[in-house]
C-alpha positions in Angstrom: -7.3 -0.4 -8.5 -7.4 3.3 -9.5 -4.9 6.0 -8.7 -4.8 6.8 -5.0 -5.1 10.5 -4.2 -5.8 13.0 -1.5 -6.9 16.6 -1.6 -4.3 19.1 -0.5 -3.7 22.8 -1.0 -0.9 24.6 -2.7 1.6 25.1 0.0 4.7 27.2 0.2 4.6 28.9 -3.2 4.3 32.4 -1.8 4.4 35.2 -4.3 5.8 33.0 -7.0 2.8 31.0 -8.1 -0.6 32.2 -9.1 -1.6 30.5 -12.3 -0.4 27.4 -14.1 -0.1 28.8 -17.6 -2.2 27.7 -20.6 -5.9 27.2 -20.1 -6.6 30.9 -20.1 -8.6 31.6 -17.0 -7.6 32.5 -13.4 -9.2 30.6 -10.5 -12.7 31.5 -9.4 -13.3 32.4 -5.7 -11.2 33.9 -3.0 -7.9 32.6 -1.7 -7.9 31.1 1.8 -4.4 32.1 2.8 -2.4 33.9 0.1 -2.8 34.0 -3.7 -5.0 31.5 -5.5 -3.8 29.2 -8.2 -5.2 27.7 -11.4 -3.9 25.1 -13.8 -3.4 26.1 -17.4 -1.7 24.5 -20.4 -1.5 24.2 -24.1 -3.6 22.8 -26.9 -2.3 21.0 -30.0 -3.7 19.8 -33.3 -2.0 16.5 -32.7 -4.0 13.6 -31.2 -3.9 13.7 -27.4 -2.6 10.7 -25.5 -5.4 8.9 -23.7 -4.9 8.6 -19.9 -5.9 5.3 -18.2 -9.6 4.7 -18.2 -11.1 4.9 -14.7 -14.5 5.5 -13.2 -15.0 9.2 -12.5 -14.6 10.3 -8.9 -17.2 12.4 -7.1 -16.0 15.9 -6.1 -14.4 15.8 -2.7 -13.8 12.0 -2.7 -10.5 10.8 -1.4 -8.4 7.7 -1.8 -5.0 6.4 -0.5 -2.0 5.8 -2.7 0.9 3.5 -2.0 3.5 6.0 -2.9 1.9 9.1 -4.4 -1.1 11.4 -4.2 -3.4 12.9 -6.8 -5.7 15.9 -6.4 -8.3 17.9 -8.2 -7.6 20.9 -10.4 -7.4 24.6 -9.7 -9.6 26.3 -12.3 -12.9 28.1 -12.4 -16.3 26.4 -11.9 -15.2 23.8 -9.3 -18.0 21.3 -9.6 -16.5 17.8 -10.2 -13.2 15.9 -10.0 -13.3 15.4 -13.7 -13.4 19.1 -14.4 -12.1 21.7 -11.9 -11.7 22.8 -8.3 -10.0 25.5 -6.3 -7.0 25.3 -4.1 -5.4 27.8 -1.7 -1.8 28.8 -1.0 0.1 29.7 2.1 1.8 33.1 1.7 5.5 33.4 2.2 7.9 36.2 1.7 9.6 36.5 -1.7 12.1 38.9 -3.2 11.3 38.0 -6.8 11.7 40.9 -9.1 9.6 41.1 -12.3 11.6 42.2 -15.3 9.9 44.4 -17.9 11.7 42.9 -20.9 13.4 39.6 -20.9 14.8 37.3 -23.5 12.7 34.2 -24.0 13.8 30.7 -25.3 10.5 28.9 -25.5 7.1 29.9 -26.9 4.4 31.1 -24.5 1.9 28.4 -23.6 -1.2 29.2 -25.8 -3.8 27.4 -23.6 -6.9 25.2 -24.1 -5.8 21.8 -22.9 -8.0 19.2 -21.3 -7.7 17.7 -17.8 -8.0 14.2 -16.5 -10.4 13.2 -13.7 -7.9 14.2 -11.1 -7.5 17.7 -12.5 -4.1 17.2 -14.0 -3.4 18.7 -17.5 -3.3 16.0 -20.2 0.0 17.2 -21.6 1.7 16.4 -24.8 5.4 16.4 -25.9 6.3 19.4 -28.0 3.9 21.7 -26.2 4.9 24.4 -23.7 3.5 24.8 -20.2 4.4 27.1 -17.2 3.6 29.2 -14.2 2.5 32.8 -13.8 3.5 35.2 -11.1 0.8 36.5 -8.7 -0.2 39.2 -11.1 -1.5 36.4 -13.4 0.2 38.2 -16.4 3.9 37.7 -15.9 5.2 34.2 -16.7 7.6 32.9 -14.1 8.9 30.0 -16.2 8.0 27.8 -19.2 8.9 24.2 -19.8 8.5 21.7 -22.6 8.9 17.9 -22.8 10.5 17.4 -26.2 10.3 13.6 -26.2 9.4 10.5 -24.1 11.1 7.3 -25.0 11.0 3.8 -23.6 14.2 1.8 -23.4 16.0 4.1 -25.7 19.4 3.0 -24.3 21.7 4.7 -21.9 24.9 6.6 -22.5 28.1 4.7 -21.8 29.6 5.7 -18.5 32.3 8.4 -18.7 34.9 6.1 -17.1 34.0 3.2 -19.4 32.1 0.0 -18.6 28.6 -1.2 -19.4 25.6 1.1 -19.7 23.1 1.1 -16.9 20.3 -1.5 -16.7 17.0 -0.8 -15.0 16.5 -2.1 -11.5 12.8 -2.7 -12.4 11.9 -3.5 -16.0 12.2 -0.4 -18.2 13.8 3.1 -18.4 11.4 5.9 -19.5 13.6 8.8 -20.7 12.1 12.3 -20.8 13.9 15.1 -22.7 13.0 18.3 -20.9 13.6 22.0 -21.8 13.2 24.8 -19.1 13.1 28.5 -19.7 13.4 30.5 -16.4 12.0 34.0 -17.2 11.0 36.1 -14.2 12.5 33.9 -11.5 16.0 33.0 -10.4 17.5 29.7 -9.3 17.3 31.0 -5.8 13.5 31.7 -6.2 12.9 28.1 -7.3 14.9 26.8 -4.3 13.0 29.1 -1.9 9.6 28.0 -3.3 10.5 24.3 -3.6 10.1 24.2 -7.4 12.1 21.3 -8.8 12.3 20.0 -12.3 14.4 16.9 -11.4 13.1 13.3 -11.4 12.0 13.7 -7.7 9.1 15.8 -9.0 8.0 13.0 -11.4 5.7 10.1 -10.7 4.8 7.1 -12.8 1.5 5.1 -13.1 0.7 1.9 -15.0 -2.0 1.6 -17.7 -4.6 0.9 -15.0 -3.7 4.0 -13.0 -1.8 2.2 -10.2 1.3 4.1 -8.9 4.6 2.5 -9.7 7.2 2.3 -6.9 11.0 2.5 -7.0 11.1 4.7 -10.1 13.8 7.0 -8.7 16.5 4.4 -8.7 20.3 4.9 -8.8 20.2 3.1 -12.1 18.1 5.9 -13.5 20.7 8.5 -12.5 23.4 6.3 -14.1 21.4 6.1 -17.3 21.0 9.8 -17.6 24.7 10.4 -16.7 25.9 13.9 -17.2 22.7 14.8 -19.0 20.5 14.4 -15.8 18.4 17.6 -15.4 18.1 18.8 -11.8 20.7 16.9 -9.9 23.7 17.4 -12.0 22.7 20.5 -14.0 19.7 22.4 -12.5 18.0 25.0 -14.8 19.6 28.5 -14.9 18.3 31.9 -15.7 19.0 33.6 -19.0 19.4 30.4 -21.0 17.5 27.4 -22.3 18.3 24.6 -19.9 17.9 21.1 -21.3 18.5 17.6 -19.9 17.1 14.2 -19.2 14.7 12.8 -16.6 15.0 9.0 -16.4 12.5 6.9 -14.4 12.9 3.2 -13.7 9.5 1.6 -14.2 7.9 -1.8 -14.3 5.1 -1.1 -16.8 5.9 -0.8 -20.5 2.9 1.5 -20.9 1.4 4.1 -18.6 1.6 7.7 -17.6 4.0 10.1 -16.0 3.0 13.0 -13.7 5.1 16.1 -13.3 4.0 18.0 -10.1 6.2 20.3 -8.1 6.4 23.1 -5.6 3.5 22.0 -3.4 1.0 22.2 -6.3 -2.1 20.2 -5.9 -2.0 19.2 -9.6 0.4 18.9 -12.4 0.9 17.7 -16.0 0.3 14.1 -17.1 2.1 12.5 -20.1 1.4 9.1 -21.7 4.3 6.8 -22.5 4.7 3.4 -24.1 
């Protein structure tokens, strides 16, 4: 059984999102309702993690997931699900102000990464990714997964007692850095952009969605270092924290997708 998915547009991003940073090209074609979006990411000399092997889907094909949806990419030359496709946005009002000079805490995403058959960027720890504003030149924010560890152990509770145990079989612990540049915390809230574990999905090595990954045990494992719920990213600083997912499979992939985006960034684990 492959990954279930359905094709949806980029909804509710308004003026904030135009291009997912890194692949180097804006989307081809005209937007249906508001600005268009295209996925971009980074390239690295390191060996890329191999996503689960699945038969390629024909462009426009749809499938049903038990608890998640996957969609095709948003880059030029939309011809097949294994390469690229376009999405549209619904315009909303935004008061985002673009600064002319800001302090940065993470490198700009250089671009050139590959996508999987669903159009998600095949991402790698240590590389930066992000989103542009509608001018397709100004970076809204940049993020980086520093590490992904399986069963690394959880911090002891502040009040004492035993460390958290997974409700499923394993904890996958993601160390995440976020650099908000030309957006504020309020902008993210207004546009529905969230870096917390609720924006992360997990799939096993066969591409099947894993359920129950957002358990209370995962929150307990992250403790005060949980990024998003306890300590959401803030402007003017490098925000760092943990995302802990409670998974059954010891090997698989994680998908970060937020803010109504049709696609996201996929990381291998295990």
